[in-house]
Every structure is written in structure tokens, then in C-alpha cells.
C-alpha positions in Angstrom: 77.8 51.7 -48.2 81.6 51.5 -47.4 84.4 50.1 -50.1 85.2 48.3 -47.3 81.8 46.8 -45.8 81.7 46.0 -49.8 84.8 44.1 -50.0 84.0 42.3 -47.1 80.4 41.2 -48.7 82.5 40.1 -51.7 84.8 37.4 -49.8 81.5 36.4 -47.8 80.2 35.9 -51.5 83.2 34.0 -52.5 83.2 32.0 -49.1 79.8 30.7 -49.7 79.9 29.9 -53.7 83.1 27.8 -52.6 81.1 25.7 -49.8 78.3 25.2 -52.6 81.0 23.7 -54.8 81.8 21.3 -52.3 78.5 20.0 -51.4 77.3 19.4 -54.8 80.4 18.8 -56.8 82.1 15.5 -54.2 84.6 14.8 -57.0 86.7 12.2 -57.3 89.0 13.8 -55.6 87.5 12.3 -52.5 86.9 8.9 -54.0 89.5 5.6 -53.0 92.1 5.9 -55.4 95.3 3.6 -56.8 98.4 2.7 -55.6 101.0 5.5 -56.0 102.7 3.0 -58.5 99.3 3.0 -61.3 99.7 5.4 -64.0 97.9 8.4 -64.8 95.7 6.8 -66.9 94.7 4.4 -64.1 94.1 6.6 -61.8 91.5 8.7 -63.7 89.9 5.0 -64.5 89.7 4.9 -61.0 88.1 8.1 -60.3 85.4 7.0 -62.3 85.4 9.9 -65.1 85.6 7.4 -68.4 85.7 3.5 -69.0 89.3 2.1 -69.5 91.1 2.8 -72.9 90.3 0.9 -75.7 91.9 -1.7 -76.7 94.3 -2.3 -73.6 94.0 -5.9 -71.6 93.1 -6.4 -68.2 95.7 -5.0 -65.8 97.7 -7.3 -63.1 97.9 -5.4 -59.2 99.4 -6.9 -56.9 97.3 -5.9 -54.1 95.1 -3.5 -53.7 95.5 -0.2 -51.9 92.5 2.2 -50.7 94.0 6.1 -50.1 91.4 7.7 -48.6 90.6 11.6 -48.0 88.0 14.0 -46.1 84.4 13.8 -46.9 82.5 16.5 -45.3 79.3 17.5 -44.4 77.1 20.9 -43.8 75.8 20.9 -40.4 71.9 21.4 -39.3 71.2 20.1 -42.7 67.5 19.7 -43.0 66.1 19.0 -46.4 63.5 16.6 -47.7 65.9 14.4 -48.6 68.8 12.8 -47.5 72.0 15.0 -47.7 74.8 13.0 -50.3 78.2 13.6 -48.2 80.4 11.3 -51.4 80.7 8.3 -53.3 82.8 5.3 -53.2 83.8 3.9 -55.8 86.6 0.7 -57.0 87.9 -0.1 -60.3 86.6 -3.8 -59.8 83.1 -1.8 -60.3 83.6 -2.3 -64.1 79.3 -3.6 -64.8 80.1 -6.3 -62.3 77.2 -6.6 -60.6 77.9 -8.6 -58.1 79.9 -6.4 -56.3 78.4 -4.7 -53.0 79.8 -1.8 -50.8 80.3 -2.1 -46.9 80.1 1.0 -44.3 80.8 0.4 -41.0 82.0 2.5 -38.1 80.3 5.3 -36.1 76.9 6.3 -37.2 76.7 3.6 -39.9 73.6 2.2 -40.6 72.5 5.0 -38.3 73.9 8.1 -39.2 75.2 7.6 -42.3 74.0 5.1 -45.3 75.9 3.7 -48.1 74.1 3.0 -51.7 75.4 -0.7 -51.6 75.4 -0.7 -55.2 76.7 2.9 -56.8 78.6 3.7 -53.1 76.9 6.9 -53.1 77.0 7.8 -48.5 73.7 9.9 -47.4 73.4 11.7 -44.0 70.5 10.2 -42.7 70.2 13.0 -39.9 70.2 16.3 -38.8 74.2 17.0 -37.5 75.3 19.3 -35.4 79.1 20.1 -35.1 78.6 21.5 -31.3 77.8 17.8 -30.5 80.3 16.0 -32.5 82.9 17.3 -35.0 83.9 14.1 -36.9 83.1 10.5 -37.8 85.7 7.7 -38.2 84.4 5.0 -40.5 85.5 1.7 -42.7 84.1 1.1 -46.2 84.8 -2.5 -47.9 83.9 -4.4 -50.9 82.5 -7.6 -50.8 81.2 -10.5 -53.3 77.3 -9.9 -52.8 77.1 -14.0 -53.4 79.6 -15.3 -50.9 80.2 -11.8 -48.8 83.6 -12.6 -49.6 85.6 -9.0 -49.2 87.6 -8.6 -52.5 89.5 -5.8 -51.0 91.1 -4.7 -47.1 88.8 -2.3 -45.8 90.3 1.8 -45.5 89.3 4.1 -43.2 88.0 7.4 -43.5 86.4 10.5 -42.3 83.8 12.6 -42.6 83.7 16.3 -40.8 80.5 17.8 -39.9 81.3 21.4 -41.4 80.6 24.4 -38.9 77.8 27.0 -39.6 77.5 30.0 -36.9 74.5 28.8 -35.3 75.4 29.3 -31.9 75.3 33.3 -30.2 78.0 34.1 -28.1 77.9 33.5 -24.4 78.9 35.0 -20.8 79.2 32.5 -18.8 80.7 34.6 -15.4 78.1 37.2 -16.1 77.0 39.1 -15.1 79.6 40.9 -13.4 80.5 42.9 -10.3 83.3 45.4 -10.6 85.0 48.2 -8.1 86.8 50.7 -9.3 88.5 54.3 -7.7 86.4 57.7 -7.8 88.5 59.6 -9.1 90.3 57.3 -11.7 92.1 59.2 -14.7 90.6 58.2 -17.6 91.6 54.6 -19.2 91.8 52.9 -15.6 91.1 49.2 -16.2 87.8 48.4 -14.7 87.5 44.9 -15.3 87.1 42.2 -18.1 84.5 40.4 -19.5 85.0 37.0 -21.2 82.0 35.5 -23.3 82.5 32.0 -25.2 81.0 31.1 -28.9 80.5 27.3 -29.3 80.9 27.5 -33.5 84.3 26.3 -35.2 87.1 29.1 -34.5 88.9 27.5 -36.9 86.9 27.5 -39.9 85.1 30.8 -41.0 84.4 34.1 -38.7 81.4 32.0 -37.1 83.8 32.3 -33.5 85.5 35.6 -34.3 83.9 37.6 -31.7 83.7 41.6 -31.2 83.0 43.7 -28.3 81.1 46.5 -27.5 78.9 48.9 -24.7 75.4 49.1 -25.3 75.2 51.2 -22.0 77.4 52.8 -19.6 78.3 55.6 -21.6 80.3 58.3 -21.9 81.3 57.2 -18.4 82.7 53.4 -19.7 84.8 52.6 -22.6 85.7 48.6 -23.9 88.3 47.8 -26.1 85.9 45.5 -28.7 88.7 42.5 -29.1 90.7 42.3 -25.0 86.8 43.4 -23.3 88.5 45.4 -21.2 86.6 48.0 -19.5 88.0 51.0 -18.7 87.0 54.6 -17.3 86.2 56.8 -19.9 85.4 59.9 -18.4 87.5 62.2 -16.1 86.4 63.0 -12.5 83.7 60.4 -11.6 82.7 61.4 -7.9 81.3 59.1 -5.6 79.3 61.7 -3.6 77.7 62.3 -7.0 77.1 58.6 -8.2 78.0 56.0 -6.5 76.6 53.1 -8.8 76.9 52.4 -12.8 75.2 49.4 -14.9 76.9 48.3 -17.7 75.6 46.4 -20.9 78.3 44.8 -23.0 77.5 42.9 -25.8 79.9 40.1 -27.7 78.8 39.6 -31.5 80.3 37.0 -33.9 81.0 37.2 -37.3 83.5 39.8 -36.6 80.9 41.9 -35.7 79.3 41.7 -39.3 75.9 42.1 -40.1 73.8 38.6 -39.7 76.4 37.7 -36.7 74.9 36.2 -33.7 75.3 38.2 -30.6 75.0 38.1 -27.0 75.2 40.9 -24.2 75.7 40.6 -19.8 75.7 43.3 -17.3 78.6 45.0 -15.2 77.5 46.5 -12.3 80.7 49.1 -11.4 80.7 50.6 -7.9 83.1 53.4 -6.7 85.2 53.2 -4.0 85.5 55.9 -1.6 89.3 57.8 -2.0 89.6 60.8 1.1 88.7 63.8 -1.3 86.2 65.3 0.9 87.1 68.2 3.7 85.8 67.7 7.1 82.9 70.3 7.7 81.5 71.5 10.5 78.0 72.2 10.6 77.8 75.2 12.2 80.2 78.2 12.6 79.4 78.5 16.5 78.9 76.1 19.0 77.8 77.5 22.6 77.5 75.6 25.7 76.8 75.8 28.9 78.7 73.7 31.9 78.2 73.8 35.8 81.1 74.8 37.8 80.6 71.4 39.5 81.1 69.3 36.8 83.5 66.7 37.4 87.3 66.4 35.4 86.9 63.9 32.6 83.0 64.3 32.2 81.9 65.9 29.3 80.7 69.5 28.9 79.7 69.4 25.0 79.7 68.2 21.2 80.8 68.9 18.0 80.6 67.5 15.1 82.1 67.6 11.6 80.5 65.9 8.9 82.7 64.5 6.0 81.0 63.1 3.2 83.9 60.5 2.6 83.3 56.9 4.2 85.3 54.6 6.8 88.9 55.6 7.4 88.4 58.2 5.0 86.1 59.9 7.2 87.5 60.1 10.7 88.7 63.3 11.8 90.8 64.3 14.7 89.4 67.2 16.7 92.4 69.9 18.3 91.6 73.5 20.7 93.8 76.0 18.6 93.0 79.0 21.2 91.2 80.3 23.9 92.2 77.9 26.4 95.5 79.3 27.8 94.8 77.3 31.2 94.7 73.9 29.6 91.2 73.6 31.0 89.6 72.0 28.6 90.5 69.2 26.3 88.6 67.3 23.1 88.6 64.3 22.1 87.3 62.4 19.3 84.2 59.6 19.7 85.3 56.9 17.3 81.5 55.2 17.0 80.2 59.1 16.1 83.3 60.9 14.6 82.0 63.4 17.3 84.5 65.7 19.0 83.5 65.6 22.8 84.3 68.4 25.1 86.0 67.4 28.4 87.2 69.3 31.5 91.0 68.8 32.7 91.0 71.2 35.7 88.2 72.2 37.8 85.9 75.5 36.5 85.3 78.2 38.8 82.2 80.5 38.5 84.1 83.2 41.1 87.2 83.3 39.2 86.0 83.5 35.5 82.5 83.1 34.1 83.2 82.1 30.1 85.4 80.9 27.8 85.8 81.3 24.0 87.8 78.5 22.5 88.9 77.6 18.2 88.5 73.9 17.7 89.9 72.6 14.4 88.5 69.4 12.6 91.2 67.8 10.7 91.4 64.4 8.5 93.3 61.7 9.8 94.1 60.1 6.5 95.0 62.9 4.2 96.2 61.7 0.9 97.4 64.8 -1.3 97.2 63.8 -4.7 93.0 64.8 -4.1 93.9 68.2 -1.7 94.2 70.4 -5.2 95.2 72.9 -3.3 92.0 73.2 -0.5 93.1 72.6 2.8 91.4 69.3 4.6 90.4 70.9 7.8 87.9 73.3 9.0 87.4 75.3 12.5 84.6 76.4 14.4 84.1 78.7 17.5 83.0 77.2 20.7 81.9 79.6 23.6 81.2 78.4 26.9 79.3 79.9 29.9 79.8 78.4 33.3 77.2 78.4 35.6 77.1 79.2 39.0 76.5 75.9 41.4 76.9 75.6 45.4 80.2 74.3 46.0 81.2 72.6 49.4 83.2 74.4 51.3 86.9 74.5 50.7 89.6 73.6 53.7 92.7 76.2 53.8 95.0 72.7 53.2 93.6 69.4 52.1 95.4 67.6 54.8 96.9 68.7 58.3 100.4 67.4 60.3 100.6 67.3 64.3 103.0 66.8 66.8 101.7 65.6 70.1 103.6 64.7 73.0 101.6 61.7 74.7 101.5 63.4 78.4 99.8 66.4 76.8 96.4 67.4 78.7 93.2 66.6 77.8 90.6 69.5 76.7 94.0 71.0 75.2 93.7 72.6 71.7 96.4 70.8 69.2 95.3 71.8 65.8 92.8 74.2 64.2 91.3 73.8 60.9 89.4 76.5 58.8 87.0 76.0 56.0 85.4 78.5 53.8 82.2 78.8 51.3 83.5 79.7 47.8 80.2 80.6 46.7 78.8 84.4 46.3 76.3 83.4 49.5 79.5 83.0 51.7 77.0 80.3 54.2 78.6 79.2 57.7 80.2 76.5 58.4 80.3 73.8 60.7 82.9 71.2 61.8 82.6 67.5 62.8 85.1 64.9 63.6 83.7 61.3 60.7 84.2 59.0 64.1 84.9 56.4 61.4 88.1 57.6 61.7 88.0 57.9 65.5 86.5 55.0 66.9 88.2 55.4 70.2 86.8 59.3 70.6 90.1 60.4 71.5 89.7 64.5 69.8 86.8 66.8 70.1 86.5 70.0 67.8 84.4 72.8 68.5 81.4 72.8 65.4 82.3 76.4 65.3 85.7 77.1 64.8 87.7 73.8 64.2 89.7 74.0 67.3 90.2 70.2 68.1 91.1 69.4 71.7 91.8 66.2 73.2 89.0 63.9 74.9 91.1 60.6 75.8 95.0 60.6 77.3 97.5 59.6 74.5 100.4 56.7 74.7 102.6 56.3 72.2 103.8 52.5 73.1 99.9 52.0 72.0 99.4 54.0 68.7 101.8 56.6 67.9 99.1 57.5 64.5 96.3 59.0 64.6 94.4 60.2 60.9 91.1 61.5 61.6 89.2 62.5 59.2 87.2 66.6 59.8 84.5 67.4 57.8 83.0 71.1 57.0 79.4 71.1 56.3 77.6 74.6 55.1 74.8 76.1 57.3 72.9 76.3 54.8 72.5 73.0 52.7 73.4 70.1 54.4 74.3 68.0 51.7 77.8 70.7 50.7 80.2 68.4 52.7 84.2 69.0 52.7 86.8 66.3 54.4 90.5 67.0 55.2 92.6 64.2 56.7 94.0 65.5 60.1 97.6 64.0 60.9 98.3 63.7 64.3 101.9 62.0 65.5 102.5 61.0 69.3 105.5 62.2 70.1 107.6 60.3 73.4 108.0 60.8 76.4 110.1 58.5 79.2 107.3 57.6 80.5 108.3 53.3 80.6 110.6 51.4 82.8 113.2 49.2 80.8 112.6 45.5 81.7 113.9 42.4 80.7 113.9 41.6 77.1 112.4 37.6 78.0 112.0 35.4 80.7 115.7 34.2 81.4 116.0 30.8 82.4 119.5 30.1 84.3 120.9 26.9 85.3 123.7 26.6 87.3 126.4 23.6 87.1 127.2 22.4 91.0 130.5 21.5 89.6 131.1 24.9 87.8 134.3 27.3 88.5 134.6 30.3 90.4 133.7 33.5 87.9 132.3 31.5 85.6 128.9 33.5 83.1 126.0 31.9 83.7 123.5 34.3 82.0 123.7 37.2 80.1 121.0 39.8 80.6 119.8 42.6 77.9 117.0 44.7 78.7 114.2 46.6 76.7 112.4 49.8 77.0 108.8 50.5 75.4 109.8 53.8 74.9 112.1 55.2 71.8 114.1 58.5 72.8 115.9 60.4 70.2 119.3 59.6 70.8 119.1 55.6 71.6 118.9 53.3 74.6 121.0 53.4 77.6 120.5 50.8 80.7 122.4 50.8 83.8 122.5 47.4 86.1 122.8 46.9 89.0 121.6 45.0 92.4 119.5 45.7 94.8 120.9 47.8 97.9 120.1 44.9 100.2 122.2 42.1 98.0 125.5 44.5 96.5 127.3 42.1 99.0 125.9 39.0 97.4 128.3 36.3 98.2 126.8 34.0 95.4 126.8 35.6 92.8 128.0 39.0 91.0 127.4 41.1 87.4 129.5 42.6 85.3 128.6 45.2 82.6 129.0 45.0 78.6 129.1 47.9 77.5 128.8 47.6 74.0 125.4 46.2 73.7 123.5 47.2 77.0 124.0 43.6 78.3 125.5 42.4 82.1 126.7 39.0 82.6 125.5 36.9 85.9 128.8 35.1 87.1 128.9 32.7 90.0 131.8 33.7 92.9 132.3 30.3 93.9 132.1 26.5 93.7 130.1 24.8 96.0 126.7 25.3 95.1 124.5 22.1 95.6 121.2 20.9 95.0 121.0 19.5 98.4 122.3 22.8 100.3 120.2 25.4 98.1 118.1 24.4 95.1 117.3 27.8 93.7 118.1 31.2 94.1 116.6 34.7 93.4 118.8 37.7 92.2 116.9 40.7 91.9 118.4 43.1 89.6 117.5 46.8 89.2 117.2 48.7 85.2 117.5 52.1 84.6 117.4 54.0 81.7 118.6 57.6 80.5 115.3 59.7 80.3 114.6 62.6 81.8 113.2 62.0 84.6 114.9 58.3 84.3 112.2 55.3 85.0 113.7 52.0 86.5 112.4 48.4 87.4 113.5 45.4 89.5 113.5 42.5 87.9 114.6 38.6 89.5 116.5 36.0 87.7 115.5 32.8 88.9 118.8 30.7 89.0 118.4 26.6 89.6 121.0 24.5 90.8 121.9 21.5 88.7 124.0 18.1 88.0 126.2 18.1 85.2 128.8 16.1 83.5 132.3 16.6 83.0 131.9 18.3 79.9 129.1 20.8 81.6 126.2 18.9 80.0 122.6 19.2 82.4 121.5 15.9 83.2 119.2 17.0 86.6 118.0 20.0 88.0 115.8 18.4 90.8 117.0 17.0 94.4 114.6 14.3 94.4 117.4 12.6 91.9 119.4 11.7 94.8 116.3 9.4 96.1 115.2 8.2 92.8 116.3 4.2 91.9 119.4 4.0 89.9 118.2 4.5 86.2 114.9 5.7 86.6 113.4 9.2 87.4 110.7 10.9 89.0 109.0 12.1 85.3 109.0 8.2 84.8 107.8 7.4 87.8 104.5 9.9 87.7 103.5 8.3 83.7 104.0 4.8 85.2 101.5 5.9 87.9 99.3 7.5 86.2 99.0 5.0 83.5 98.3 2.4 86.7 95.2 4.7 88.1 94.1 5.4 84.6 93.9 1.5 84.4 92.0 1.0 87.7 89.7 4.2 86.6 88.7 2.6 83.4 87.8 -1.1 85.0 85.8 0.7 87.9 83.4 2.6 85.0 83.2 -0.5 82.5 81.6 -2.8 85.7 79.6 0.5 87.2 78.5 0.4 83.9 77.8 -3.3 83.2 75.8 -3.4 86.5 73.5 0.1 85.8 72.9 -1.8 82.9 71.5 -5.6 83.9 69.4 -3.6 86.9 65.6 -2.8 85.8 64.6 0.9 86.4 61.8 0.4 88.9 62.5 -1.3 92.0 60.1 -4.4 92.9 59.8 -7.6 94.0 58.4 -8.8 91.0 59.1 -9.3 87.3 58.3 -6.4 85.1 54.3 -6.3 84.1 55.6 -5.4 80.0 57.5 -8.7 80.4 54.5 -11.0 81.3 52.8 -10.0 77.9 52.6 -13.6 76.4 50.0 -13.5 73.6 48.2 -10.8 71.6 45.5 -12.9 70.2 44.0 -14.8 73.6 40.5 -13.7 74.6 40.6 -12.4 77.9 38.3 -15.0 80.3 37.9 -12.3 82.9 39.4 -11.9 86.2 39.2 -15.7 86.8 41.9 -16.2 83.8 45.1 -15.6 85.1 47.0 -18.1 82.7 47.9 -15.5 80.5 49.3 -12.8 83.2 49.1 -12.2 86.6 46.0 -10.2 87.4 47.4 -9.6 91.2 50.2 -7.2 89.4 47.6 -5.1 87.2 46.5 -3.9 90.6 50.1 -3.6 92.4 48.3 -3.6 96.2 51.8 -3.3 97.3 51.5 0.1 95.6 48.9 1.6 97.5 51.3 2.1 100.7 53.9 3.4 99.3 55.6 4.2 95.5 58.1 2.5 93.5 61.9 4.6 93.1 63.6 5.4 90.4 67.0 4.2 89.9 68.2 6.1 87.0 67.3 9.6 88.2 67.7 11.4 91.8 64.3 13.1 91.9 64.4 16.3 93.4 61.4 16.4 95.1 60.4 13.0 97.6 56.7 12.1 96.4 54.5 11.2 99.8 52.3 9.0 98.5 48.6 9.3 99.6 47.3 6.7 102.0 44.9 4.6 100.5 41.6 4.8 100.2 39.2 2.0 101.4 35.9 2.7 99.3 32.6 1.2 101.4 30.5 -1.0 100.6 27.7 1.4 98.9 29.8 4.8 98.4 32.2 3.7 95.5 33.1 6.7 93.4 34.9 5.7 90.7 34.8 9.1 88.6 36.7 11.1 91.6 39.2 7.9 92.2 40.0 7.9 88.6 40.7 11.8 88.5 42.6 11.8 91.8 45.2 8.9 90.5 45.5 10.8 86.8 46.4 14.3 89.0 49.0 12.1 91.0 50.7 10.5 88.0 50.7 13.7 86.4 52.4 15.7 89.1 54.9 12.2 90.4 58.1 14.1 89.8 59.5 10.3 90.3 57.6 9.1 87.1 59.4 7.3 85.0 60.4 9.1 81.6 58.4 6.3 79.1 55.0 5.2 79.1 54.3 2.7 81.3 51.1 1.7 82.7 49.3 3.6 85.3 46.7 1.4 87.1 43.5 3.0 87.3 41.1 0.4 87.6 42.0 -1.0 90.8 39.1 -2.2 92.9 40.6 -2.3 96.3 40.7 -5.0 98.5 37.0 -6.5 99.1 34.7 -4.1 96.7 31.7 -5.7 96.8 31.6 -4.1 93.0 31.8 -6.6 90.5 34.2 -6.5 87.3 33.2 -4.7 84.8 34.2 -6.7 81.9 31.4 -8.0 79.9 33.2 -11.4 79.5 32.1 -13.7 82.2 33.5 -17.2 82.0 31.2 -18.6 84.9 28.0 -16.7 84.9 25.4 -15.3 81.6 24.0 -11.8 81.6 21.0 -12.9 82.8 22.6 -13.7 86.2 24.0 -10.1 86.2 22.3 -6.9 88.1 23.2 -3.6 86.4 21.1 -1.5 88.9 24.2 -0.4 90.4 25.6 1.2 87.9 23.5 4.2 88.6 25.0 4.8 91.8 28.2 5.0 90.7 27.9 8.9 89.0 26.5 10.5 86.1 28.7 9.3 83.8 28.0 5.2 84.2 23.7 6.1 84.7 23.7 6.5 81.0 25.1 2.7 81.1 23.1 1.3 83.4 19.8 2.7 81.8 20.8 1.1 78.7 21.6 -2.7 80.5 18.7 -2.6 82.7 16.3 -1.7 79.3 17.9 -5.2 77.9 17.0 -6.9 81.3 13.3 -5.7 81.0 13.1 -7.2 76.9 14.2 -10.1 77.9 11.6 -10.9 80.8 8.5 -11.1 79.0 
């Protein structure tokens, strides 16, 4: 055993002996003391160490004063008897049995009890300093008989003395911590904290010491501050990423017998860029077809990096083998792969293979972890170009042709050429994409690519024609190439100049001779290189026109029309026509004759035009011809409206069917009457149903005009013994179906008309003047097969009644 340990044990022994002496000898220092003015003997007597001195009389005091020291009691005491905390004593207690000690305050009577006679205070319960560290109580001496206080009350404190009964606790555990890999020894990782509920002032019960139970030799901890630090150099995340460290906190300064608590700290090494990228293999081989589109991927390479996140990002570059700048390599941000792409098209016939040197480099390079090793790697990429069936290639991507608009049809204006770049060399056929030549203005020879003119050209209609020519392999029609042929139509002088506008010229009657009445300019659809120059002249037969003349404005290709005199009158001549010839300077020159119409008008003194019509002289003053026409038009419109209104009213009031009697549909009065047969005519006129007037003619319609005139048939007069009702009904039905004058609405067709003088009775079973017994139904059998069964039924009924 070391001397230091023996010294610590000796100190603990003396501390325990002192504590025992305090508990067992609650000396008079904790008892009430007398006033400070009393003598030492009196103080000793008050302590109760001995009685009053012999020969001394009773003491006289002005007032009793209590001064209390603190009392102490050990926590967690669990003996069989209550523990004595201390004793109260007063100098009035000189064998006087009428004194009574009273205790009040915190825990009085429950936790603490006092002996009324002796003043001894005992703790009745087990105390815990962590729950309550001290109690404030009040002591007083009273008369036992009268309960009258003999002295004023005094307060004192009982403190619960701590023992080491609480183990340290890590309230925030378990802990999580991170530290960069490759950190230097002594780098702080994290700090843990434990608490002890014991009294930190008294003894070593709350003095904590920290240590590592698990996690060595990687980490260490300061025993006093509990700071965890790196203890091993070169800790690599790629080798081990996570460590579990167990920390212990022990009280009593870490000595034997102290209590302890533990917690865990999970320490994770974070990544640093301490690993360079590394290609999985040193040689990559790819086969790329020569028709691969520009920008499309042709292969992928991958350099692996053991680091994470930003530290694992790499960039790729081609450092050799791509002298013509055909390839490029980019980084896929998701997979960190190098994507090999084309920047220019490949040509198998020109070059069949490539050998590239590719380098991968870390994006985020940290020099402190390089340790002299380059943070990059290289690999060789060999590319074999695969031959593909390529489309034909034109001699040039576009063509420009200039053609005069008077070029003859079938003239060859251009020839395009294309060839198959493949080794096999297929023949090529040429076509014009008709979507670009909807008018079929041009043709092309399919074999040699000669473009000819199919229709005449007109520069004034279309100055440019852009057509697309396609070249197709004979061997593989899917291989097609296209070229643009731009055809510019050159101008020739094939359009005569004409007036720039439809001029409306007015001449005042009171105009002056030589006055400019109109300025004329011309336009030409042609576009000569040197610009337009127009020559104006009157037609030869009007060179000596007595009324008008022209003057040339050479500056702007226009002329002025001038009046020669001032004797123009509307009554004499209202309108003049002046033909003017306009010629251009083309080769050959073109000309046209344009007629200018000049109207003579009445003007004010200031020259403002007032009227240009002859009728203005004969109209009433203040009313022009236009006003009269407007008034007349309004009157005619009103008359038409009135006539139309009257016609519609008359047309609406007249019935559609022309007849003398009232329409049969308007005669229906009641629908709930039982008809009385043919003789009952109160409800309606039976003659209207029979309609004898309709036999000799038809009833015309007023609302329509029939295309065909319906020829009514002659009335059929049935003989008394030869009535064929079936034929009669069919004939009338046929007539109604084929009658072009039939009304467009449902109307009553008279199929049941029996004819005048018919011997057949009514078919109705309701008779007003006869009974069933008076009827003879034998005639029904003569009406045809459709009525034979009806006759038999009635005959059977009559035969049943006879017996």
C-alpha cells in the first residue's frame, strides 16, 4: 500500500471519529446560553455541567435571552431507537418539576420530538438530506400547570448531515460525438458531465473523478474536467468509422468505497479528403459507331474514391490522344462516372481507332493529407470506330441560284451532286421535297441531280424559292440526305408603270388658269438596278387639249395637271376625262395609258368645294338631292311596313281551309257525352262529318300553293245491294295519302261516309229509337270477308234469343 493511500485512510479515520464525537456528545455548546453579560460561572451553570455555587444566593436577571447554535443529525440513520439530536436546558430548571419544554416549527411532533421534562430532542424518522437539508424550529419553556411562557421563544436550526448515499449520474447520456479522422493526438472530442446529489461542501461525497472503462487506446479523458480527447495518431475512417467509449464517474475522489456511475459515448469519425481517386482498371476499350450523334455518350469510366460526399468528387480530363478535339469527357454528378462524348462526328473511312489518356482528379484537394502522394490517377481508353451505313453526302450543304424571270421552261438552272461515303459506294437518286415546292415550279433529274424549270417564273409574285433536294441511296432507301437550294428570281422589265392610286380630281368653276388641280405619280412592279424613271405624256390625239395641260416634276417622278382657262361650268359639262401615257426607262420600255377623271364642282370664294352635281341648281334652296332621297326612302319604308302588317293580320285571321261552314274542330263542345247515334245532332252537326260538298270537289289550302292540281274523283254511288265498304275505305285512304294539297296537320278524313240514300244502317250499336231485337245483321255478311265474322256473331246472338 502506498504512503499516499495510507495518508488518505488516516484522514478518513480522523474524520469518522470527529463525526462520532459530534453525534454522541451533544455538549453544552449546542444548549442555550445566557446573556453575554453573565459571568462564566453562570454560563457553566446554564450548561448544566454542575449546580449553582455554594453560598451564592439567587441571581437577579432583567430578561432571559436565548442564543442557539446549530444542531446536526446524520441522514439515513436507521437504528432501532430514535436518534438523540440534542438537549435543551434552561437555568430555571433547578429541580422545578413545573417546567415544560415545548417544540414547534418544521417537523415538530412528526419528525422531531422533545422530552417535555428533560428537553431532549430525538429524530423519529429516517432523514434524507437530498430531500431537505435543514429544519427551522422554535423552543420555549412554559409553566406545566398554567401553560404560561416562562421565557420568550427562541429559534434554532437542525441540519441534516450528509453521508455518501448517492451515486454519480450522467443526466445527458448516452452521448454522441464526432471528430475528423486523422486528427492529432490531444484533439478534443467532447465533454461529459455527471452530477452527485450529495453535499459538495461536506467531505468528499460529491467529489467526482472520471475514467475510461472502454475505448482505450483510442481515446482518453481528463479525470477532473471530463474532456474526451484523441489518444491515438492516424485514426482512419476508412478502416473503422465508429467507436463506443464507456466513461465512469466515481465520487469520494475516486477512493475505495466511493459510488460510481457510467455512460456511453458513441464517437464517429467524419471524413476528410485523405484518399485519392483510383481507376478500377488501367485500360478501357469501347466500340463506337461512326454515326453516333454529337453529344451522345460513347462510353463510361469510373475512378473510385474511398472518401465520402464532397471529398469523393472527381473531375475527368483527356490529357493526350485527342489532337483533333473529337472527344470530351464529363462527370456524372450522381454516379461520379466519367462520360465520354463526341464533340465532332466520326468517320470510319478517315480514322478507325483512337487511344486516349484520361485523368481523374479530386475536386476538393486538401494538401495536409496528401503526404506526398498525387491525388489523381490515369487510365488508357481505346476506341474502335465501327463502320455504319451513312447517308449520301452533298457536295455542299446549300446552293444559291440566280435565274431571270423570263427563263424558258425546261432550262437547267442548277445541278446538285451527292455521293455515298461508305466503302461500298451505293448509287444515289435525287428528288425534290414537294412540301417545299407546292406549286411544282421545278423538276430534278433523279440520276444526275439537274434542276430544271417546270413553270414560268414571276419575280413580282415570288422573288425567292427555297426548295429542299434529297439524295437517297439506291441500296438502302432509309439513308437520305437533304440540301437547301435557294433560287433568286432576277427581274426583267415586264411590267408597265401605272398610276400610284385611283385619283379623284375636282376642279372649281371659279378656278384660275394655270392652277394645279392634281399631282400624279406612278409605280412600277419591276425593280431596275438604277431605279425608276417615268415619262408622262398625253395621248397623241389630245396633245392640243384646250382644257388641261401637264408639267413634269423631274425631282420625284411626278407631274402636275393644270387647268388652261376659268370657264368651266357644270351645266355645260360636269366631267372631263384626261388620258395620260406613262412610260418607264426599261429595256424594252413599257408604257400604259391611264385615264384621269376630273369633275367640275361649285366652290366658295376661298376655294372650298361645295357641290359637284348639276342637280344642285334645280333643287329647292337649302335642300340637296341627298336629303330628298333620304326622305323618300323613309316614306317608302313606312309604306312597306304598313302594307306588310295589314297583310299579315288578314292572313292570320283567315282559316287554312276555305269552306263555308265553321271548322269541324271548333264544333266539339263536350267530351263526356254519350252519343245518341246518327239521329242525335245536338252535340255536333253530322252533316259536317259526312261533308257531302266534298264529293264534287276538293278543299284548297290558303297557306300553300300546290305544285300539282289535285283532280278529284267522281263520286261513287253505291247501289242498294252492292256496297263494298273495304274497297271504299282503301280508295279514300289512297287519295288522302297522295293528295298534294293535304294540310300539314292532323285532320279529319271522312272514311265512314255512307253516301246519300244508302240502304245500310248505322254501324253504331247505340240506337235512340230501336233495340237489339229490331236489328237484322244478315247484311253484314255481304260487306266482304272482314265483316263476315261480325255478322256471324250477331246472328248467333239473335238465334240464342229466339227460343
